C-alpha positions as CSV (number, residue, x, y, z in Angstrom):
1,M,94.3,76.6,111.6
2,T,97.3,78.5,110.3
3,N,98.1,79.2,106.7
4,I,101.6,78.4,105.3
5,L,102.8,79.6,101.9
6,H,105.8,77.7,100.6
7,I,107.4,79.5,97.7
8,T,110.0,77.5,95.7
9,S,112.2,78.8,92.9
10,S,114.9,76.3,92.1
11,I,115.1,75.0,88.5
12,R,116.4,71.6,90.0
13,G,113.0,70.4,91.2
14,S,113.1,67.4,93.4
15,E,117.0,67.5,93.4
16,S,117.0,71.0,94.8
17,V,118.7,71.5,98.2
18,S,116.7,74.7,98.9
19,N,113.4,73.0,98.1
20,D,114.4,70.1,100.5
21,L,115.3,72.5,103.2
22,G,112.1,74.5,102.8
23,Q,110.0,71.4,102.8
24,R,111.7,70.3,106.1
25,I,110.7,73.6,107.6
26,V,107.1,73.2,106.4
27,D,106.9,69.6,107.7
28,S,108.2,70.8,111.1
29,L,105.6,73.6,111.3
30,T,102.7,71.3,110.2
31,A,103.8,68.6,112.7
32,K,103.1,71.1,115.6
33,Q,99.8,72.6,114.4
34,D,96.9,72.2,112.0
35,A,97.9,74.0,108.9
36,Q,96.8,74.6,105.3
37,V,99.8,74.7,103.0
38,V,99.8,76.4,99.6
39,T,102.9,75.8,97.4
40,R,103.8,78.3,94.7
41,D,106.6,77.0,92.4
42,L,108.0,80.1,90.7
43,S,110.2,77.9,88.4
44,A,107.1,76.6,86.6
45,N,107.4,79.3,84.0
46,D,104.1,81.0,84.7
47,I,105.4,84.1,86.4
48,P,105.7,86.9,83.8
49,F,108.0,89.8,83.9
50,V,106.4,93.2,84.3
51,D,106.2,95.4,81.2
52,A,104.5,98.9,80.9
53,D,101.0,97.4,80.2
54,R,101.1,95.0,83.1
55,F,102.5,97.7,85.4
56,A,99.6,100.0,84.5
57,A,97.1,97.1,85.0
58,N,98.5,96.2,88.4
59,L,98.0,99.8,89.6
60,A,94.6,100.4,88.2
61,P,91.7,100.1,90.7
62,H,89.7,96.9,90.2
63,A,86.5,98.7,89.2
64,E,88.3,100.8,86.6
65,R,90.3,98.0,84.9
66,S,89.5,97.2,81.2
67,P,89.0,93.6,80.3
68,E,92.6,93.5,79.0
69,Q,93.9,95.0,82.3
70,T,91.9,92.5,84.3
71,E,93.6,89.7,82.5
72,L,97.0,91.2,82.8
73,A,96.6,91.8,86.5
74,A,95.2,88.4,87.3
75,I,98.5,86.7,88.2
76,A,99.6,89.6,90.5
77,D,96.1,89.5,92.2
78,T,96.6,85.7,92.8
79,L,100.2,86.1,94.1
80,I,99.2,89.0,96.4
81,G,96.2,87.0,97.7
82,E,98.5,84.1,98.6
83,L,100.7,86.5,100.6
84,Q,97.8,88.2,102.3
85,A,96.2,84.8,103.3
86,A,99.5,83.4,104.7
87,D,100.4,83.5,108.4
88,T,103.8,82.0,107.6
89,I,105.9,82.2,104.4
90,V,108.6,79.7,103.7
91,F,111.0,80.6,100.8
92,S,113.1,77.9,99.2
93,V,115.5,80.0,97.2
94,P,118.9,79.3,95.7
95,I,121.6,81.9,95.0
96,Y,122.2,82.1,91.2
97,N,125.2,84.2,90.1
98,F,125.4,86.0,93.5
99,G,121.7,87.1,93.4
100,P,118.1,85.7,93.4
101,P,116.8,83.7,90.5
102,A,115.3,86.1,88.0
103,V,111.8,84.6,88.6
104,V,112.0,85.6,92.3
105,K,112.6,89.2,91.2
106,A,109.7,88.9,88.8
107,W,107.5,87.7,91.6
108,A,108.6,90.6,93.8
109,D,107.8,93.1,91.0
110,L,104.3,91.6,90.8
111,V,103.5,91.6,94.6
112,A,104.8,95.0,95.4
113,R,101.7,97.0,94.8
114,A,101.3,100.5,96.2
115,G,98.1,100.8,98.2
116,T,97.8,97.0,98.6
117,T,101.0,95.4,100.0
118,F,102.6,98.7,100.9
119,E,101.7,102.4,101.1
120,Y,103.4,105.7,100.8
121,T,103.2,107.8,104.0
122,P,104.7,111.2,105.0
123,T,107.6,109.3,106.6
124,G,108.2,107.0,103.6
125,P,106.9,103.6,102.4
126,K,105.2,101.4,105.0
127,G,104.4,97.7,104.5
128,K,100.9,96.4,104.9
129,L,101.6,92.7,105.5
130,E,102.7,93.0,109.1
131,G,102.3,90.2,111.6
132,K,103.6,87.4,109.4
133,T,106.6,85.1,109.9
134,A,109.0,84.2,107.1
135,Y,111.7,81.5,106.9
136,L,114.3,81.5,104.1
137,A,115.8,78.2,103.1
138,I,118.8,79.1,101.1
139,A,121.2,77.0,99.0
140,S,124.4,78.1,97.2
141,G,127.0,76.3,95.3
142,G,129.9,78.7,96.1
143,T,128.6,82.0,97.5
144,A,128.8,82.3,101.2
145,V,125.5,83.5,102.6
146,G,126.0,86.9,104.3
147,S,129.2,87.6,102.5
148,D,129.9,90.6,100.3
149,M,129.2,88.3,97.3
150,D,125.7,87.5,98.5
151,F,123.2,89.9,97.0
152,M,120.3,87.6,97.4
153,S,119.6,87.0,101.1
154,S,120.0,90.7,102.2
155,W,117.8,91.8,99.3
156,L,115.1,89.3,100.0
157,K,115.0,90.1,103.7
158,F,114.9,93.8,102.9
159,F,112.1,93.3,100.3
160,L,110.0,91.4,102.8
161,G,110.6,94.1,105.4
162,F,109.4,96.6,102.8
163,L,106.1,94.7,102.7
164,G,106.0,94.7,106.5
165,I,107.3,91.2,107.1
166,T,110.1,91.7,109.5
167,D,110.1,88.4,111.5
168,V,112.5,86.6,109.1
169,S,114.8,83.7,109.9
170,H,117.1,81.8,107.6
171,I,118.9,78.6,107.2
172,A,121.6,78.1,104.6
173,A,123.5,75.3,102.9
174,D,126.2,77.4,101.2
175,G,129.4,76.5,99.5
176,I,128.0,73.0,98.8
177,M,129.9,72.6,95.5
178,G,133.2,72.7,97.4
179,E,134.9,70.4,99.8
180,G,132.6,69.0,102.5
181,G,129.4,69.8,100.5
182,E,127.5,66.8,101.6
183,E,128.3,67.5,105.3
184,K,127.1,71.1,104.9
185,I,123.8,69.9,103.4
186,A,123.3,67.3,106.2
187,E,124.0,70.0,108.8
188,A,121.6,72.4,107.2
189,K,118.9,69.8,107.1
190,E,119.2,69.3,110.8
191,K,119.1,73.1,111.4
192,A,116.0,73.5,109.1
193,V,114.0,71.2,111.4
194,A,115.3,73.0,114.5
195,L,114.6,76.5,113.0
196,A,110.9,75.9,112.9
197,G,110.9,73.9,116.2
């Protein structure tokens, strides 16, 4: 049994191209093996932004947390637990204004916990989530993935590597608001299935 974590972040719900691409990857993976799938919808407005109190709570050792800190750290504990339990992570993520949706950055700020998901070493930070595979299902209305305007895909790949997740592949439906958008989406759907094949 393998564990798959599907992280979605589009505000477009069932109409989202990135969600559709990611689901196709998940379906392809589960067709080949027994798998438990956990879906985390970051667009559901339950991911808070980190402030000073939440930051302190997230870093406090469990046994030393006050009741207030335990409550503040609970969401980060849950998100980190999902990552730790997953063998494979599928990200469905759009590019908004050349970068990731704000909620994806909020998620990253919560799961990057020194001593838990990464550690400081004499040679620099080292990720503690090694041995996992990640797939990025990306959609963009106008920004070409991998171009100088794309600050999302390179950042997300770097961030995952920071956590120790270096086996990262991606599929993109980009420039879909321009000419030939439907064809680009159809092509990406075929590639999404093949990517996890």
